[in-house]
Structures are given as structure tokens and as C-alpha cells.
PAZAPA-4460 file (N, C-alpha, C; in steps of 0.05 Angstrom, whole numbers, plus 32768, in hexadecimal, padded with zeros to 4 digits):
% residues 251
    n_x    n_y    n_z   ca_x   ca_y   ca_z    c_x    c_y    c_z   seq   type   mol
   8200   80F8   8174   81FA   80E2   8186   81DF   80E7   8195     1      M     A
   81DC   8100   819E   81C3   8107   81AC   81AB   8103   819B     2      K     A
   81AE   810B   8181   8197   8108   816E   8191   80EA   816B     3      R     A
   81A6   80DA   8168   81A2   80BD   8165   8195   80B1   817D     4      L     A
   819D   80BA   8195   8191   80B0   81AE   8174   80B7   81AF     5      K     A
   816D   80CF   81A7   8151   80D8   81A8   8140   80C7   8194     6      K     A
   814C   80C2   817D   813D   80B1   8169   8138   8095   8174     7      I     A
   814D   808A   8181   8149   806F   818D   8134   806F   81A2     8      K     A
   8134   8083   81B3   8120   8085   81C9   8104   8088   81BC     9      I     A
   8101   8099   81A8   80E8   809D   819B   80DE   8083   818E    10      A     A
   80F1   8075   8182   80EA   805B   8174   80E0   8047   8189    11      T     A
   80EE   8045   819F   80E5   8032   81B4   80C9   8039   81BF    12      Y     A
   80C5   8053   81C3   80AB   805B   81CD   8095   8056   81B9    13      L     A
   809B   805C   81A0   8087   8058   818B   8081   803A   8186    14      L     A
   8096   802A   8188   8093   800D   8186   8080   8003   819C    15      F     A
   8085   800C   81B4   8074   8004   81CB   8057   800D   81C7    16      A     A
   8054   8026   81BC   8039   8030   81B7   802B   8021   81A1    17      A     A
   803B   8019   818C   802F   8009   8176   8026   7FEE   8180    18      A     A
   8036   7FE1   8190   802F   7FC7   819C   8016   7FC9   81AD    19      V     A
   8015   7FDE   81BD   7FFE   7FE3   81CE   7FE5   7FE8   81BE    20      A     A
   7FE8   7FF7   81A8   7FD1   7FFD   8197   7FC7   7FE4   818A    21      A     A
   7FD9   7FD3   8180   7FD0   7FBA   8174   7FC2   7FA8   8188    22      I     A
   7FCD   7FA7   81A1   7FC1   7F97   81B6   7FA5   7FA1   81BC    23      A     A
   7FA2   7FBB   81BD   7F87   7FC7   81C2   7F74   7FC0   81AC    24      V     A
   7F7D   7FC0   8193   7F6A   7FBA   817D   7F62   7F9C   817D    25      T     A
   7F73   7F8B   8189   7F6C   7F6F   818A   7F58   7F68   81A0    26      L     A
   7F59   7F77   81B7   7F4A   7F6F   81CE   7F35   7F83   81D7    27      F     A
   7F36   7F9B   81CD   7F23   7FB0   81D7   7F10   7FB8   81C0    28      V     A
   7EF6   7FB5   81C4   7EE3   7FBE   81AF   7EE1   7FDD   81AF    29      P     A
   7EE2   7FE8   8197   7EE1   8005   8195   7EC4   8010   8192    30      F     A
   7EB3   7FFF   8186   7E98   8008   8180   7E86   7FEF   817C    31      S     A
   7E6D   7FF2   8182   7E59   7FDD   817D   7E54   7FDA   8160    32      A     A
   7E5A   7FEF   8151   7E57   7FEF   8134   7E6F   7FE1   8128    33      D     A
   7E6B   7FCA   811B   7E81   7FB9   8112   7E93   7FC8   80FE    34      A     A
   7E87   7FD8   80ED   7E97   7FE6   80D9   7EA8   7FFC   80E6    35      R     A
   7E9D   800B   80F8   7EAC   801F   8107   7EC2   8012   8116    36      V     A
   7EBD   7FFB   8123   7ED0   7FED   8133   7EE8   7FE4   8121    37      D     A
   7EE2   7FD8   810A   7EF7   7FCE   80F9   7F08   7FE5   80EE    38      A     A
   7EFB   7FFA   80E4   7F0A   8011   80D9   7F1B   801F   80EE    39      L     A
   7F10   8022   8106   7F1F   8030   811B   7F37   8020   8124    40      S     A
   7F34   8006   8127   7F4A   7FF5   812F   7F60   7FF5   8119    41      K     A
   7F58   7FF3   8100   7F6B   7FF3   80EA   7F7A   800D   80E9    42      G     A
   7F6D   8023   80ED   7F79   803D   80ED   7F8D   8040   8104    43      L     A
   7F86   8038   811C   7F97   803B   8133   7FB1   802A   8130    44      L     A
   7FAE   8010   812A   7FC5   7FFF   8129   7FD8   8006   8112    45      S     A
   7FCC   800A   80FA   7FDD   8011   80E3   7FE9   802D   80E5    46      R     A
   7FD9   803F   80F1   7FE3   805A   80F4   7FFB   805B   8107    47      G     A
   7FFA   804C   811D   8010   804C   812F   8029   803F   8123    48      M     A
   8025   802A   8114   803C   801D   8106   8048   802F   80F1    49      L     A
   8037   803F   80E4   8041   8052   80D0   8052   8067   80DC    50      S     A
   804A   8072   80F3   805A   8086   8101   8075   807A   8109    51      I     A
   8074   8061   8113   808D   8054   811B   80A0   8050   8103    52      L     A
   8095   8048   80EC   80A5   8044   80D4   80B1   805F   80CA    53      L     A
   80A1   8074   80CB   80AB   808E   80C3   80C3   8097   80D4    54      I     A
   80C1   8093   80EE   80D7   809A   8100   80EF   8089   80FA    55      V     A
   80EC   806F   80F6   8102   805D   80F0   8110   8065   80D6    56      L     A
   8101   8069   80C1   810D   806F   80A7   8119   808B   80A7    57      L     A
   810B   809E   80B3   8116   80BA   80B4   812F   80BA   80C5    58      A     A
   8130   80AC   80DB   8147   80AB   80EC   8160   809F   80DE    59      G     A
   815A   808B   80CD   8170   807E   80BE   8177   808C   80A4    60      A     A
   8168   80A1   809E   816D   80B0   8085   8163   80A1   806D    61      G     A
   8150   808E   8070   8147   807E   805A   812B   8084   8051    62      D     A
   8120   809A   805B   8105   80A1   8053   8106   80B1   8038    63      L     A
   8100   80A3   8023   8103   80AE   8008   80ED   80C2   8003    64      K     A
   80F4   80DC   8001   80E0   80F1   7FFC   80EC   8107   7FEB    65      S     A
   80F6   80FF   7FD3   8102   8112   7FC1   80EC   8120   7FB0    66      D     A
   80E9   813A   7FB4   80D4   8149   7FA6   80E0   815A   7F8F    67      F     A
   80F9   8155   7F88   8104   8164   7F71   80F7   8159   7F58    68      T     A
   80F2   816C   7F45   80E4   8165   7F2C   80CA   8155   7F31    69      R     A
   80BC   815E   7F46   80A4   814F   7F4E   808F   814D   7F39    70      F     A
   808B   8163   7F2A   8077   8163   7F14   807D   814D   7F00    71      G     A
   8097   814A   7EF9   809F   8135   7EE5   809A   8119   7EF1    72      K     A
   80A0   8116   7F0B   809C   80FD   7F18   807F   80F6   7F19    73      K     A
   806F   810A   7F1F   8052   8106   7F21   8046   80FE   7F06    74      L     A
   8051   810A   7EF1   8048   8103   7ED6   804F   80E6   7ECF    75      L     A
   8067   80DD   7ED8   806F   80C2   7ED3   805C   80AE   7EE1    76      W     A
   8051   80B7   7EF8   803F   80A6   7F09   8023   80A3   7EFE    77      C     A
   801C   80B1   7EE9   8000   80B1   7EDF   7FF6   8095   7EDA    78      I     A
   8004   8083   7ECC   7FFA   8068   7EC8   7FF5   8059   7EE2    79      P     A
   8006   805E   7EF6   8002   8052   7F11   7FE9   805B   7F1E    80      C     A
   7FE4   8075   7F1C   7FCB   8080   7F27   7FB2   8076   7F18    81      F     A
   7FB5   8071   7EFE   7F9F   8066   7EEF   7F98   804B   7EF9    82      L     A
   7FAC   803B   7EFF   7FA7   8020   7F0B   7F97   8022   7F24    83      V     A
   7F9F   8036   7F35   7F91   803A   7F4F   7F74   8043   7F4A    84      A     A
   7F70   8055   7F37   7F55   805F   7F32   7F44   8049   7F26    85      I     A
   7F50   8038   7F16   7F41   8022   7F09   7F36   800E   7F1E    86      A     A
   7F42   800F   7F36   7F39   7FFD   7F4C   7F1F   8006   7F59    87      N     A
   7F16   801E   7F52   7EFC   8028   7F5C   7EE5   801A   7F4E    88      F     A
   7ED0   8012   7F5D   7EB9   8004   7F51   7EA5   8016   7F44    89      P     A
   7EAE   8027   7F31   7E9C   803B   7F25   7E84   802E   7F18    90      F     A
   7E89   8019   7F08   7E73   800B   7EFA   7E5E   8000   7F0D    91      G     A
   7E67   7FF2   7F22   7E54   7FE6   7F35   7E44   7FFB   7F44    92      A     A
   7E51   8011   7F4B   7E43   8027   7F59   7E2F   8035   7F48    93      L     A
   7E36   8039   7F2E   7E24   8046   7F1C   7E0D   8034   7F14    94      I     A
   7E14   801A   7F10   7DFF   8007   7F08   7DEE   7FFC   7F1E    95      G     A
   7DF5   8002   7F37   7DE4   7FF9   7F4D   7DED   7FDE   7F59    96      G     A
   7E02   7FD2   7F4E   7E0B   7FB9   7F59   7E19   7FBB   7F74    97      G     A
   7E21   7FD4   7F7A   7E2D   7FD9   7F94   7E25   7FF5   7F9D    98      A     A
   7E27   7FF9   7FB7   7E20   8014   7FC2   7E30   801A   7FDB    99      A     A
   7E34   8034   7FE0   7E41   803D   7FF8   7E2C   8042   800D   100      V     A
   7E28   8030   8020   7E13   8032   8034   7E19   8044   804C   101      D     A
   7E33   8048   8051   7E3C   8057   8069   7E4E   806E   8061   102      R     A
   7E43   8082   8053   7E53   8099   804C   7E5D   80A8   8065   103      P     A
   7E50   80A4   807C   7E58   80B1   8095   7E74   80A7   809E   104      D     A
   7E7B   808F   8094   7E95   8084   809C   7EAB   8089   8088   105      L     A
   7EA5   8099   8074   7EB9   809F   805F   7ED3   80AB   806A   106      L     A
   7ED2   80C0   807B   7EEB   80CB   8085   7EFC   80B6   8094   107      P     A
   7EEF   80A6   80A5   7EFE   8091   80B4   7F09   807C   80A1   108      L     A
   7EFA   8075   808C   7F03   8062   8078   7F1B   806D   8069   109      F     A
   7F1A   8086   8061   7F30   8092   8052   7F4A   8093   8063   110      L     A
   7F47   809A   807C   7F5F   809A   808E   7F6A   807E   8092   111      F     A
   7F59   806A   8093   7F63   804F   8096   7F72   8046   807D   112      E     A
   7F68   804D   8066   7F76   8047   804D   7F91   8055   804B   113      C     A
   7F92   806E   8055   7FAB   807C   8056   7FBF   806E   8068   114      L     A
   7FB5   8065   807F   7FC6   8057   8093   7FD1   803D   8087   115      A     A
   7FC0   802F   8078   7FC9   8016   806B   7FDF   801D   8056   116      I     A
   7FDA   8031   8045   7FED   8039   8031   8007   8041   803D   117      G     A
   8006   8051   8052   801F   805A   8060   802F   8042   806B   118      L     A
   8021   8032   807B   802F   801C   8088   803C   8009   8074   119      M     A
   802C   8000   8060   8036   7FEC   804D   804B   7FF7   803A   120      E     A
   8049   8010   8032   805E   801C   8021   8078   8021   8030   121      E     A
   8075   802B   8048   808E   8031   8057   809C   8017   805E   122      L     A
   808D   8002   8063   809A   7FE8   806A   80A3   7FD9   8051   123      F     A
   8090   7FD3   803F   8097   7FC1   8028   80A8   7FCF   8013   124      F     A
   80A4   7FE8   800E   80B5   7FF6   7FFB   80CC   8004   8009   125      R     A
   80C7   8012   801F   80DB   8021   802C   80F0   8010   803A   126      G     A
   80E8   7FF8   8044   80FB   7FE7   8052   8101   7FCD   8042   127      I     A
   80ED   7FBD   803C   80F2   7FA3   8030   80FE   7FA6   8014   128      V     A
   80F2   7FB6   8003   80FC   7FB9   7FE8   8118   7FC7   7FE8   129      H     A
   811B   7FDB   7FF9   8134   7FE9   7FFA   814B   7FD6   8004   130      A     A
   8145   7FC5   8017   8158   7FB2   8021   8160   7F9E   800B   131      F     A
   814C   7F93   7FFE   8152   7F7F   7FE9   8161   7F8C   7FD1   132      L     A
   815A   7FA5   7FCB   8168   7FB2   7FB5   8185   7FB5   7FBB   133      R     A
   818C   7FBC   7FD4   81A8   7FBF   7FDB   81B6   7FA4   7FDB   134      K     A
   81A9   7F8F   7FE6   81B5   7F75   7FE8   81BA   7F68   7FCD   135      K     A
   81A8   7F6D   7FBA   81AA   7F61   7F9F   81B7   7F73   7F8B   136      L     A
   81C0   7F8A   7F93   81CA   7F9E   7F80   81E1   7F94   7F6F   137      A     A
   81F3   7F84   7F7B   820B   7F7B   7F6D   8206   7F63   7F5A   138      A     A
   81EE   7F57   7F5C   81E8   7F40   7F4B   81DC   7F48   7F30   139      R     A
   81E1   7F37   7F1D   81D5   7F3C   7F03   81B6   7F39   7F05   140      R     A
   81A8   7F4D   7EFB   818B   7F4C   7EFE   8181   7F50   7F1A   141      G     A
   8193   7F5A   7F2B   818D   7F5E   7F47   8176   7F71   7F4C   142      G     A
   8175   7F87   7F3C   8160   7F9A   7F41   8144   7F8E   7F3B   143      Y     A
   8142   7F80   7F24   8128   7F73   7F1E   8121   7F5E   7F33   144      I     A
   8136   7F50   7F3D   8131   7F3D   7F52   8127   7F49   7F6B   145      G     A
   8131   7F61   7F72   8128   7F6F   7F8B   810B   7F77   7F88   146      S     A
   8103   7F80   7F70   80E8   7F88   7F6C   80D5   7F70   7F6F   147      V     A
   80DC   7F5A   7F62   80CB   7F42   7F62   80CA   7F36   7F7F   148      L     A
   80E1   7F35   7F8C   80E1   7F28   7FA6   80D3   7F39   7FBB   149      L     A
   80D7   7F53   7FBC   80C9   7F64   7FCF   80AB   7F64   7FCA   150      S     A
   80A4   7F62   7FB0   8087   7F62   7FAA   807A   7F47   7FB1   151      S     A
   808A   7F31   7FAF   8080   7F17   7FB8   807B   7F17   7FD6   152      A     A
   808D   7F23   7FE5   808A   7F26   8002   8070   7F36   8008   153      V     A
   806D   7F4C   7FF9   8055   7F5D   7FFD   803C   7F4D   7FF7   154      F     A
   803C   7F3E   7FE1   8024   7F2E   7FDA   801E   7F19   7FEF   155      G     A
   8033   7F0A   7FF8   802F   7EF4   800B   8026   7EFF   8026   156      L     A
   802D   7F17   802C   8024   7F24   8045   8006   7F23   8048   157      W     A
   7FF8   7F25   8031   7FDB   7F26   8032   7FCE   7F0A   8037   158      H     A
   7FDE   7EF5   803A   7FD3   7EDB   8042   7FC9   7EDD   805F   159      L     A
   7FD3   7EF0   806E   7FCA   7EF3   808A   7FAC   7EFA   808B   160      F     A
   7FA1   7F03   8074   7F84   7F0A   8074   7F73   7EF1   8078   161      N     A
   7F7F   7ED9   8073   7F71   7EC0   8078   7F6B   7EBD   8096   162      L     A
   7F7C   7EC8   80A7   7F78   7EC6   80C4   7F61   7ED8   80CD   163      L     A
   7F5A   7EEC   80BC   7F44   7EFD   80C3   7F2A   7EF4   80B6   164      E     A
   7F2A   7EDC   80AA   7F11   7ED1   809F   7F0D   7ED6   8082   165      G     A
   7F21   7EE0   8074   7F1D   7EE5   8057   7F1C   7ECA   8048   166      A     A
   7F0E   7ECA   8032   7F0C   7EB2   8022   7F26   7EAA   8015   167      G     A
   7F2A   7E90   8011   7F43   7E86   8006   7F47   7E91   7FE9   168      V     A
   7F32   7E8F   7FD9   7F35   7E98   7FBD   7F3A   7EB6   7FBB   169      G     A
   7F2B   7EC5   7FCB   7F2F   7EE2   7FCA   7F4B   7EEA   7FD5   170      A     A
   7F54   7EDB   7FE8   7F6F   7EE1   7FF4   7F85   7EDC   7FE0   171      T     A
   7F84   7EC5   7FD2   7F99   7EBF   7FBE   7F97   7ED2   7FA6   172      F     A
   7F7F   7EDB   7F9F   7F7D   7EEF   7F8B   7F8A   7F09   7F94   173      L     A
   7F86   7F10   7FAD   7F93   7F28   7FB8   7FB1   7F25   7FB8   174      Q     A
   7FBB   7F0E   7FBF   7FD8   7F09   7FBF   7FE4   7F0E   7FA3   175      V     A
   7FD5   7F05   7F8F   7FDE   7F09   7F73   7FDF   7F26   7F6B   176      G     A
   7FC9   7F34   7F6F   7FC9   7F50   7F66   7FD9   7F62   7F77   177      Y     A
   7FDD   7F5B   7F91   7FEF   7F6C   7FA1   800C   7F68   7F99   178      T     A
   8013   7F50   7F8F   802E   7F4C   7F85   8033   7F5E   7F6D   179      F     A
   8020   7F60   7F5B   8023   7F71   7F44   8023   7F8F   7F4C   180      L     A
   8012   7F96   7F5F   8011   7FB1   7F6A   802C   7FB8   7F77   181      L     A
   8038   7FA4   7F85   8052   7FA8   7F92   8068   7FAE   7F7E   182      G     A
   8067   7F9F   7F68   807B   7FA4   7F52   8079   7FC0   7F48   183      C     A
   8061   7FC9   7F43   805C   7FE4   7F39   8066   7FF9   7F4D   184      M     A
   8060   7FF5   7F66   8068   8009   7F7B   8086   8009   7F80   185      L     A
   8092   7FF2   7F7E   80AF   7FF1   7F82   80BE   8001   7F6C   186      A     A
   80B5   7FFD   7F53   80C0   800C   7F3D   80BA   802A   7F40   187      V     A
   80A2   8030   7F48   809A   804C   7F4C   80AD   8059   7F61   188      L     A
   80B3   804B   7F77   80C4   8056   7F8B   80E0   805B   7F80   189      L     A
   80EB   8048   7F71   8106   804B   7F67   8107   8060   7F50   190      D     A
   80F2   8063   7F42   80F1   8076   7F2C   80EE   8093   7F36   191      R     A
   80DF   8096   7F4C   80DA   80B1   7F56   80EA   80B9   7F6F   192      T     A
   80F4   80A4   7F7D   8102   80A9   7F97   80EF   80B7   7FAA   193      E     A
   80D5   80B1   7FA9   80C2   80BE   7FBB   80AD   80AA   7FC5   194      N     A
   80B0   80A2   7FDE   809E   808E   7FE9   8082   8098   7FEC   195      V     A
   807F   80B3   7FEE   8064   80BE   7FF2   8053   80BB   7FD9   196      W     A
   805F   80BA   7FC1   8050   80B4   7FA9   8046   8097   7FAA   197      L     A
   8056   8085   7FB5   804D   8069   7FB8   8036   8068   7FCC   198      C     A
   8037   8077   7FE1   8022   8078   7FF5   8008   8083   7FE8   199      V     A
   800A   8097   7FD7   7FF3   80A3   7FCA   7FE5   808F   7FB8   200      A     A
   7FF5   8081   7FA7   7FEA   806E   7F95   7FDD   8057   7FA4   201      V     A
   7FEB   804D   7FB8   7FE2   8036   7FC8   7FC8   803D   7FD6   202      H     A
   7FC7   8055   7FE3   7FAF   805E   7FF1   7F97   8060   7FDE   203      T     A
   7F9B   806C   7FC7   7F86   806F   7FB4   7F7C   8053   7FAA   204      L     A
   7F8E   8041   7FA6   7F87   8026   7F9E   7F76   8018   7FB3   205      F     A
   7F7D   801B   7FCD   7F6E   800F   7FE3   7F53   801C   7FE7   206      D     A
   7F51   8036   7FE2   7F37   8044   7FE5   7F23   8038   7FD1   207      V     A
   7F2C   8035   7FB8   7F1A   8029   7FA4   7F14   800C   7FA9   208      G     A
   7F28   7FFD   7FB1   7F24   7FE0   7FB5   7F14   7FD9   7FCE   209      G     A
   7F16   7FEA   7FE2   7F08   7FE3   7FFC   7EEF   7FF3   8001   210      N     A
   7EE8   8005   7FEE   7ED1   8017   7FF3   7EB7   8007   7FF9   211      L     A
   7EB1   7FF4   7FE8   7E98   7FE5   7FEB   7E99   7FD2   8003   212      V     A
   7EAF   7FC4   8005   7EB1   7FB0   801B   7EB2   7FBE   8037   213      S     A
   7EBC   7FD6   8039   7EBF   7FE3   8053   7EA7   7FF4   805A   214      S     A
   7E9C   8003   8048   7E86   8015   804F   7E6F   8013   803B   215      I     A
   7E6E   7FFC   802D   7E58   7FF9   801A   7E4D   7FDD   801A   216      G     A
   7E3F   7FD7   8004   7E33   7FBC   8001   7E31   7FB6   7FE3   217      S     A
   7E2D   7F9C   7FDD   7E2B   7F94   7FC1   7E46   7F89   7FB7   218      G     A
   7E47   7F85   7F9D   7E5F   7F7B   7F90   7E6B   7F91   7F7F   219      S     A
   7E84   7F97   7F83   7E91   7FAC   7F73   7E9B   7FA2   7F58   220      P     A
   7E9A   7F88   7F54   7EA6   7F7D   7F3C   7E91   7F79   7F26   221      W     A
   7E96   7F85   7F10   7E86   7F80   7EF8   7E98   7F84   7EDF   222      E     A
   7E8D   7F7F   7EC7   7E9D   7F7D   7EAF   7EAE   7F95   7EAA   223      L     A
   7EA2   7FAD   7EAC   7EB2   7FC5   7EA5   7ECA   7FC9   7EB8   224      S     A
   7EC7   7FC0   7ED1   7EDD   7FC2   7EE4   7EF5   7FB2   7EDA   225      F     A
   7EEF   7F99   7ED2   7F05   7F88   7EC9   7F12   7F92   7EAF   226      W     A
   7F02   7F9D   7E9E   7F0D   7FA7   7E84   7F1F   7FBF   7E8A   227      I     A
   7F16   7FD2   7E99   7F26   7FEA   7EA0   7F3F   7FE2   7EAF   228      V     A
   7F3C   7FCF   7EC2   7F53   7FC6   7ED1   7F68   7FB9   7EBF   229      T     A
   7F5F   7FA9   7EAD   7F71   7F9B   7E9B   7F80   7FAF   7E89   230      A     A
   7F72   7FC2   7E7E   7F7E   7FD6   7E6C   7F93   7FE7   7E7B   231      V     A
   7F8A   7FF2   7E92   7F9C   8003   7EA2   7FB4   7FF3   7EAD   232      C     A
   7FAF   7FDA   7EB4   7FC4   7FC9   7EBE   7FD9   7FC2   7EA9   233      G     A
   7FD0   7FBD   7E91   7FE2   7FB7   7E7B   7FF3   7FCF   7E74   234      A     A
   7FE7   7FE7   7E73   7FF5   8000   7E6D   800A   8005   7E82   235      L     A
   8002   8002   7E9B   8015   8008   7EB1   802B   7FF3   7EB3   236      C     A
   8024   7FDA   7EAC   8039   7FC5   7EAD   804F   7FCB   7E98   237      A     A
   8047   7FD3   7E80   805A   7FDA   7E6C   806B   7FF2   7E75   238      A     A
   805E   8006   7E81   806B   801E   7E8B   8080   8017   7EA1   239      H     A
   8077   8006   7EB4   8088   7FFF   7ECB   809F   7FED   7EC2   240      A     A
   809A   7FDA   7EB0   80AF   7FC7   7EA6   80C5   7FD7   7E98   241      I     A
   80BC   7FEA   7E87   80D0   7FFB   7E79   80E2   800A   7E8C   242      A     A
   80D5   8015   7EA2   80E4   8024   7EB6   80F7   8011   7EC5   243      A     A
   80ED   7FF9   7ECC   80FD   7FE6   7EDB   8116   7FDD   7ECB   244      A     A
   8112   7FD8   7EB2   8129   7FD1   7EA0   813D   7FE7   7E9F   245      V     A
   8133   8000   7E9C   8145   8017   7E9B   8155   801B   7EB5   246      N     A
   8147   8017   7ECC   8155   801A   7EE6   816A   8003   7EE8   247      I     A
   8162   7FEB   7EE0   8174   7FD5   7EE2   818E   7FD9   7ED2   248      S     A
   818B   7FE4   7EBA   81A2   7FE9   7EA8   81B5   7FFD   7EB4   249      R     A
   81AA   8010   7EC4   81BB   8025   7ED0   81CB   801B   7EE8   250      K     A
   81C4   8004   7EF2   81D1   7FF9   7F0A   81EB   7FEB   7F02   251      K     A
***
């Protein structure tokens, strides 16, 4: 009981701190440098929410972090990591179509990507997907349904980017590919029982996808990017679908 009480108190305090951090990011400028300001605010708000989610999940005993047979699990994740690596704009950077103008902001950028990966995986996979998986477990095709539904929620979450001034076309494209990414990550979590592998893949994917827009300039999209993305995506889709079918059959 004492342990539970301490967890509750810690949760309340962290929730208050997270709300305060978000309020600060909305109303207080961190820097006259727009890029430093955006990265710092993103890191603070998402970092605080991540800590809150870790405490919540750990306190409830739902923080999936099974490291048994980790080498085998890591090997299974290779197609997922390939998808993340394919999201890097190698062709544009090599060809001169894009450039990293602010290498001095790289550490701050990397920490912000980690905070995004932590927050979104702990919430969308650790809470939303886990909840739907339990609720739909007794239904025929329930597991596949939980993957699709939790991934749809994850994709639609990115519609909020419209409120930050993102373009309509770019936002709906993001909703689409984050839905597919969510499906892959949900299966990865259930196959490995390790949310930290989901965080690693997600963070790597965001580093590649946001590198140019956050600390660079130019266009990261060119022909080789789409070809590599399509090939890696198709291989990973087949890999994840086979795993999802296998998991579903065992339920």
C-alpha cells in the first residue's frame, strides 16, 4: 500500500510538472533563435510527458521491457530498422538537394527525437494498443483489429499538426505513413515484448525524417529515396504481416 501511495503521489506531481512544462512552452520564449526555441520546447514538453508515462506504466506493471533472448529479438527487428534507415535523406544530402545547416543543434535535435519516440511509443503502443488488444482479445480477428485500430488512432493524432501550420497535403500524407508505421511498431511490440525496441526504431525514423526540416534546408525527397523506401517498406510489410498472422493464430 505504501508503494502504491508513493506511485500515486509521484504521478500527481509529474502530471502537474508536465502541465506546467507544456504551459511554459506555449507562452514563454526560450530563445530568439527560432530553431533552438522549437527544439527546446519540444524536448521539454515531450520529455516531461515521457517521464510521466514511464512512472504510470511501471507503477501498473505494464512497462514491457523483456530482454530475454534479446539478440534474437534484435535480429527479428532488422527489417523494421531498415525502414527507419530508409527514411534518411541520403540521396538529397549527397546530391546537394538538401543540407544540414545547423550541425551545432544536432545534440538538441537528437534528444528531441528521442523524447518524441519515448512519448508516442509509451502512449500509443504501451497504453492504447495494449488496451485495445485486451478489449478485442476474445473476438475473432481481434488481434489484427487492435493493430489496425491503435495505428489509426496514432495516424489521426498527427492531424493536430494542422494547428501548427503544417500543409494539408503534407499532413494527410503523414497520417497515412504513420498509420503504416504504427502497424509495424504494434507488431514489433507484441513480437518482442520490449517497448524500448519500438522507441529505438521510432526515434531513428524521426531522426531521418526530421533532419532537414529541423536543422537543415532544401528538399529531402528525390527518386532514390522513394525507391529505397518502397523496397524496405514492402519487405518489412511482408515480415510484419507474417508475424501478425502468427500472433493472431496463437490467441
